[in-house]
Steps between C-alpha positions, in 0.01 A plus 500: 500500500215731431158387368340654190140606458311627201259780575211576272466874431178663389602706193856374455699189430548249779778598750759253613592560869791363690477467877829619647364551857739247649805654326388860585481402869871398485606811302662792672306813406691756295321826580657673199307826495350634184558870417247741639287678238615845629864401467453375143426846365751718682663726243293411206285813493719670238535193281339526157524154352367181661442135437356219708623151426304211640684175516335175398466222753814621681521213751502241227807668351707477820692164522474299821839451660637153421501393860142617549346310201417190707296717736261589220390141445127452432305184456250404233309180461768371255828621645686780667648814346738785594494869405809645333354850518343668801140381550221704643381414856850519649508714810802720406414527131418876523831571672686306241338687210566838674865412558543385138344828373728708724803312375388549138469886528784563745708791382249622247384862524142575412372145558276404793391140574182410680467119529470400128432848361788717378453874458730704276484874549749754351528878475648499148439315171862388485480343841162341402652335184803373695333372816238255351763372271726406786204363695384272215860373464504405869158341478626290205817393682295401803248308276207714616222581256256790500133489457439751211125514552549628853791734431494867394807617306577866434223675676438796732227307690550169677212278599590513870604869499357817359697828516268797511685817426350812645694827520837330463444257794419132487212318678511118521181290471429136434305384203 
């Protein structure tokens, strides 16, 4: 069982923290690698239409496997509780999210995942209309929700990428 602590934050609401140190010591590390930035943008230099879709609280949308629910037990002064969705503070959480995103976009052209960000980039308007439509269907089937305030739909500039065109060649910079 994991203890719970409430941490006061300066300019934000209080934060509830779960101490999974004991469980994390027993957990086998899943070194699921995230995609390298350079690999993310291979082949997008000629694409004209882009979107960035930021998912909302991704880990809380991933169910805990039934047999692992008892491992998420945490204790309060009154009783104990279990998580049915993936809690923060678990050692392999990042790997679980990356794996879920890769499964979500598997087989989709023009979609790149980076942890809980999804980038759609297409060379034609027809592909651009078709690709996000399919992606949103998959997100809905997987019960993932996007965070509209952090997403950019139908743009030529993405917040993590700027394409500077100079004499028909592309230069990549971060913003």
